[in-house]
C-alpha angles and dihedrals in degrees: 000000000000102000092190089068090059105114092221096050089057089065092066105021092074094051126093127225119256135202115263124207122226088245091066122091124230119245116286122235094265093051088049091051091055095047094044087065088065092051101036096167091065127075131207112237099204095186091058096030092231139131106229144186133168118212122199126206140181097245144357095265091056088049094053092045089055089049090053091051090049091047089057093052094047095045090052089050094040088225116116131194132213106255129204107192126189135159098286103005142061124190114203119198124184133191132142108249095199093065095028093235149055119309138174086271092068092054091046091056091042092055093047090050092050087056091062107120099237093187089068095054110112111271097207138358111251114235116255121207 
């Protein structure tokens, strides 16, 4: 499934992250419920106040290739997630530390990450001698 073709995701994928002040509030649960429809592969972990998705891969090299693509997106947006990386898996968790909660920035980055072309990630690392 090409997530970038999802009509809802297009509403946030073309936006850019912005700077939040400490005086601003995070999104409330009803706002999160509306935005999560635009990024349906992600879940809101209310206990931790995080927007989370786990990605599975065939091997470590493919996992790291994904992390490098993700790093480019997050660097461009100046909005960085918490990552848990293992051999064939990467858990990505966003929240906006400035407001201590989830904001539109988290959904913007989630949508951009969902648009990564996973079929172009390296299938296997070539052996180096």
